[in-house]
C-alpha positions as CSV (number, residue, x, y, z in Angstrom):
1,M,-27.1,-42.2,-67.0
2,T,-28.2,-39.6,-64.5
3,I,-30.2,-36.6,-65.9
4,R,-29.4,-33.4,-64.0
5,T,-32.4,-31.3,-63.2
6,P,-31.8,-27.7,-64.3
7,L,-31.7,-25.1,-61.5
8,F,-35.0,-23.1,-61.5
9,C,-34.9,-19.5,-60.6
10,G,-38.0,-17.8,-59.2
11,T,-38.3,-14.4,-57.6
12,A,-37.2,-15.6,-54.2
13,L,-33.9,-17.0,-55.6
14,A,-33.4,-13.9,-57.7
15,E,-34.0,-11.6,-54.8
16,R,-31.4,-13.6,-52.7
17,I,-28.8,-13.3,-55.6
18,E,-29.4,-9.7,-56.2
19,R,-29.3,-8.8,-52.5
20,V,-25.9,-10.5,-52.0
21,E,-24.6,-8.8,-55.1
22,A,-25.8,-5.4,-53.9
23,H,-24.3,-5.9,-50.4
24,F,-20.9,-6.8,-52.0
25,M,-21.0,-3.5,-54.0
26,A,-21.4,-1.7,-50.7
27,K,-18.4,-3.4,-49.2
28,A,-16.3,-2.7,-52.3
29,A,-17.3,1.0,-52.3
30,E,-16.3,1.1,-48.6
31,A,-13.0,-0.5,-49.4
32,A,-12.4,2.1,-52.0
33,R,-13.0,4.9,-49.5
34,V,-10.6,3.3,-47.1
35,R,-7.9,2.9,-49.8
36,R,-8.2,6.6,-50.8
37,G,-8.7,7.9,-47.3
38,D,-11.6,10.1,-48.1
39,Q,-15.3,10.2,-47.9
40,V,-16.1,10.8,-51.6
41,G,-17.9,7.5,-52.2
42,F,-21.2,6.3,-50.9
43,A,-23.5,3.3,-50.5
44,R,-27.1,4.2,-49.9
45,E,-30.2,1.9,-49.7
46,I,-33.0,2.5,-52.1
47,A,-36.3,0.4,-52.0
48,G,-34.5,-2.9,-51.1
49,G,-31.6,-2.2,-53.5
50,I,-28.3,-0.3,-52.9
51,A,-26.8,2.6,-54.9
52,T,-23.0,2.6,-54.7
53,Y,-20.2,5.0,-55.9
54,A,-16.5,4.1,-55.4
55,E,-14.5,6.5,-57.6
56,P,-14.4,7.8,-61.1
57,D,-14.9,5.0,-63.8
58,S,-15.2,2.2,-61.2
59,P,-17.4,-0.8,-62.0
60,F,-18.9,-0.3,-58.5
61,N,-20.7,2.8,-59.6
62,K,-24.2,1.4,-60.0
63,V,-27.6,0.6,-58.5
64,A,-28.3,-3.1,-57.8
65,G,-31.1,-5.1,-56.3
66,L,-34.1,-3.0,-57.3
67,G,-37.4,-4.5,-57.8
68,F,-37.8,-7.2,-55.1
69,A,-38.7,-5.1,-52.0
70,G,-41.0,-2.4,-53.3
71,T,-40.7,0.3,-55.9
72,P,-38.7,3.6,-55.3
73,T,-40.7,6.8,-55.1
74,A,-39.9,9.4,-57.7
75,D,-38.3,11.5,-55.0
76,E,-36.1,8.6,-53.7
77,L,-34.9,8.0,-57.3
78,T,-34.2,11.7,-57.9
79,Q,-32.1,11.8,-54.8
80,V,-29.9,8.9,-55.9
81,E,-29.5,10.5,-59.3
82,K,-28.4,13.8,-57.7
83,A,-25.8,11.9,-55.7
84,F,-24.3,10.4,-58.7
85,H,-24.6,13.5,-60.9
86,E,-23.0,15.7,-58.3
87,L,-19.9,13.5,-58.9
88,D,-20.3,13.9,-62.6
89,A,-21.1,10.2,-62.9
90,P,-23.9,8.5,-64.9
91,V,-26.5,6.4,-63.0
92,Q,-26.4,2.8,-64.1
93,V,-29.1,0.5,-62.9
94,E,-28.9,-3.3,-63.2
95,L,-32.4,-4.4,-63.4
96,S,-33.4,-8.1,-63.3
97,N,-36.1,-9.3,-65.6
98,L,-37.7,-11.0,-62.5
99,A,-38.0,-7.6,-60.7
100,A,-41.3,-5.7,-60.4
101,P,-42.3,-4.3,-63.7
102,A,-43.2,-1.0,-62.0
103,V,-39.4,-0.2,-61.5
104,G,-38.8,-0.4,-65.2
105,E,-41.8,1.9,-65.9
106,L,-40.4,4.4,-63.3
107,L,-36.9,4.3,-64.8
108,T,-38.3,4.9,-68.3
109,D,-40.3,7.8,-67.0
110,H,-37.1,9.3,-65.6
111,G,-35.3,9.1,-68.9
112,Y,-33.1,6.1,-68.6
113,R,-31.9,4.4,-71.8
114,L,-31.1,0.8,-72.4
115,A,-27.4,0.3,-72.6
116,G,-27.1,-3.5,-72.8
117,Y,-27.8,-6.8,-71.1
118,E,-26.0,-9.4,-68.9
119,N,-27.0,-12.9,-68.0
120,V,-26.9,-14.4,-64.5
121,L,-26.3,-18.2,-64.5
122,G,-26.4,-20.6,-61.6
123,M,-25.7,-24.1,-60.5
124,A,-26.8,-26.2,-57.6
125,L,-23.8,-27.7,-55.6
126,D,-25.7,-30.7,-54.0
127,D,-24.3,-33.2,-56.6
128,L,-21.0,-31.8,-57.9
129,P,-19.2,-34.1,-60.3
130,A,-15.5,-34.8,-60.0
131,F,-13.1,-33.0,-62.4
132,E,-9.5,-33.4,-63.3
133,P,-7.9,-30.4,-65.0
134,P,-6.3,-31.0,-68.4
135,P,-2.7,-32.1,-68.2
136,G,-0.3,-29.2,-67.7
137,I,-2.9,-26.8,-66.1
138,E,-2.5,-26.0,-62.4
139,I,-5.0,-23.9,-60.4
140,R,-3.9,-22.5,-57.0
141,P,-4.7,-19.6,-54.8
142,C,-2.9,-16.3,-55.6
143,R,-0.1,-15.2,-53.3
144,D,-0.1,-11.6,-51.9
145,D,2.8,-10.7,-54.2
146,E,0.9,-11.7,-57.3
147,S,-1.9,-9.0,-57.2
148,Q,-0.2,-7.0,-60.1
149,L,0.2,-10.2,-62.2
150,V,-3.5,-10.8,-61.9
151,V,-4.2,-7.2,-62.8
152,D,-2.1,-7.6,-65.9
153,I,-3.9,-10.7,-67.0
154,L,-7.3,-9.2,-66.5
155,V,-6.4,-5.9,-68.3
156,E,-5.0,-7.9,-71.3
157,S,-8.1,-10.1,-71.4
158,V,-10.5,-7.1,-71.3
159,R,-8.6,-5.3,-74.0
160,T,-8.8,-8.3,-76.3
161,P,-12.1,-9.9,-75.7
162,D,-13.8,-12.8,-77.4
163,T,-15.7,-11.5,-80.4
164,E,-18.6,-13.9,-79.9
165,G,-21.9,-12.8,-78.6
166,A,-23.1,-9.3,-77.7
167,A,-20.6,-6.5,-77.3
168,A,-19.7,-5.6,-73.8
169,A,-21.9,-2.8,-72.4
170,E,-19.1,-1.6,-70.1
171,D,-15.5,-0.5,-70.8
172,F,-13.3,0.4,-67.9
173,P,-9.7,2.1,-67.9
174,A,-6.8,-0.1,-66.8
175,D,-6.2,1.9,-63.6
176,A,-9.9,1.7,-62.7
177,L,-9.9,-2.1,-63.1
178,A,-6.7,-2.4,-61.1
179,N,-8.2,-0.5,-58.2
180,A,-11.5,-2.4,-58.4
181,L,-9.5,-5.7,-58.1
182,R,-7.9,-4.4,-55.0
183,D,-11.2,-3.2,-53.6
184,M,-12.7,-6.6,-54.3
185,D,-9.9,-8.4,-52.5
186,A,-10.4,-6.0,-49.5
187,A,-14.1,-6.8,-49.5
188,G,-13.4,-10.5,-49.1
189,T,-12.8,-12.0,-52.6
190,R,-10.7,-15.1,-53.0
191,R,-8.5,-15.1,-56.2
192,Y,-7.0,-18.0,-58.1
193,L,-4.3,-18.2,-60.6
194,A,-4.1,-20.6,-63.6
195,L,-0.8,-21.8,-64.8
196,I,0.3,-23.9,-67.9
197,D,3.6,-25.7,-67.3
198,G,4.3,-23.1,-64.6
199,V,3.5,-20.0,-66.6
200,P,0.7,-17.8,-65.2
201,V,-2.0,-17.6,-68.0
202,G,-5.3,-16.9,-66.3
203,S,-7.1,-16.0,-63.1
204,G,-10.5,-16.1,-61.5
205,A,-12.2,-14.9,-58.4
206,L,-14.6,-16.3,-55.8
207,R,-16.7,-14.5,-53.2
208,I,-19.0,-16.2,-50.7
209,A,-22.0,-14.8,-48.8
210,E,-25.3,-16.3,-47.6
211,G,-24.5,-19.7,-49.1
212,I,-24.0,-18.2,-52.6
213,A,-20.6,-18.5,-54.3
214,Y,-20.2,-15.8,-56.9
215,F,-17.6,-16.3,-59.7
216,A,-16.0,-13.2,-61.1
217,G,-12.9,-11.8,-62.8
218,T,-12.2,-14.8,-64.9
219,A,-9.7,-14.1,-67.6
220,T,-7.3,-15.9,-69.8
221,T,-4.4,-14.5,-71.9
222,V,-5.1,-14.5,-75.6
223,Q,-2.5,-17.0,-76.7
224,H,-3.7,-19.5,-74.1
225,R,-7.4,-19.5,-74.9
226,R,-9.3,-22.7,-75.9
227,R,-7.0,-24.9,-73.9
228,G,-9.3,-25.6,-70.9
229,V,-8.1,-22.8,-68.6
230,Q,-11.5,-21.3,-67.9
231,T,-13.0,-24.8,-67.4
232,A,-10.3,-25.7,-64.8
233,L,-10.8,-22.3,-63.0
234,I,-14.5,-23.1,-62.8
235,A,-14.1,-26.6,-61.5
236,T,-11.7,-25.6,-58.8
237,R,-13.9,-22.7,-57.5
238,L,-17.0,-25.1,-57.6
239,A,-15.1,-27.5,-55.4
240,E,-14.0,-24.6,-53.0
241,A,-17.7,-23.3,-52.9
242,K,-19.1,-26.7,-51.9
243,A,-16.4,-27.2,-49.2
244,A,-17.3,-23.9,-47.8
245,G,-21.0,-24.9,-47.5
246,C,-22.5,-23.0,-50.4
247,D,-25.7,-24.4,-51.9
248,I,-25.4,-22.5,-55.2
249,A,-22.8,-21.0,-57.4
250,T,-23.6,-18.0,-59.7
251,V,-21.8,-16.2,-62.4
252,T,-22.5,-13.2,-64.7
253,T,-21.7,-13.2,-68.4
254,G,-22.4,-11.3,-71.6
255,P,-25.1,-12.8,-73.7
256,G,-24.0,-15.4,-76.2
257,T,-20.4,-15.1,-75.3
258,K,-17.7,-17.8,-75.0
259,S,-17.7,-17.3,-71.3
260,Q,-21.4,-18.2,-71.1
261,Q,-20.8,-21.3,-73.3
262,N,-18.0,-22.4,-71.0
263,V,-20.0,-22.1,-67.8
264,Q,-23.1,-23.8,-69.4
265,R,-20.9,-26.7,-70.5
266,R,-19.9,-27.1,-66.8
267,G,-23.5,-27.3,-65.7
268,F,-24.6,-23.7,-65.0
269,D,-28.2,-22.9,-66.0
270,L,-29.4,-19.5,-67.3
271,L,-31.4,-18.0,-64.4
272,Y,-32.4,-14.5,-65.5
273,T,-31.2,-11.5,-67.5
274,R,-30.3,-8.0,-66.3
275,A,-31.0,-4.9,-68.4
276,L,-28.3,-2.3,-67.9
277,L,-30.1,1.1,-67.9
278,L,-28.2,4.3,-68.0
279,K,-28.9,8.0,-67.3
280,T,-26.2,10.5,-67.9
281,P,-25.7,13.8,-66.0
C-alpha cells in the first residue's frame, strides 16, 4: 500500500496561491465593468495584494493577497478604505495565517473586526489516482445555453446550505451571485455540469493560472446530496487540471463543513486558514 505524502504549504506556496487568487479577482472586477459598460469598479494594488470592487453585493469586493510582499502603510490602507467607502461598501480583507503578522496588527489598529474564517486546501497532481464516477452520474462541460441552469443550481444550494461546520461568513443576493458567475466565466473559468440519469443536479467550476487549478462554485441540489455528486465533480476537474499541466489543485471551504470533508476524502490537505476581516463605512 502506497502512503501519500501530504502537501506541505510554506509561505512561498501560500504567496503563490494568494497571488493567483488576487489576480483573478482583478480580472473578474474588469469583467463586471465590461458587462455594465461603466467605470464604477476598480482593481488597485496594495503592498503585493489587490483590492477589487465589482458592483454592490458582489463577492469580488475584497482585498486579497496581503502579507507576502511587505506591509501596507497606514496611508495606503486609508486610501483603499476610502475607495470602498465612497461606494458605500465595507472593506473585507482575506488574510492568510501565513501572512506577515504586522498586517494583522495594522488592520486591528484600523478598526477591523473578525467576521469569520475559511480554509484553503490543496492537492499535488503528480500521482493522481484513477476514478470512476458512481453509476448514473455524468459530468460534462456546460454548454453556453446552460448558464442560467447553473445559476439556479448554485442559488438553491446557497439558500439551503449544509448545516455542518461553521456558518458561512458571507451571504450574497441571488442577482449578485448570478452576475458573479457570468463575470467568472468572462474571466476564464471553466464550468461543469453534473447529471444523474440525465437530470442536471450539480455544478462546479475550474480556473487555471500559473500551474494552479482552483476549484470553485461547487453546488448540488438538496434532494441529490450524499450521492457522490461532489466527489465526481472533484475527480473530473482533477483530471482536467492535470491534463492542462497544473502541478497543484486548490479549493476554499468553510471550516468543518461537508465540503471540506468531501475534498479531504479525495486527497486534499489543509494548507492554511484565512481570517475574514471587515470594516464598515
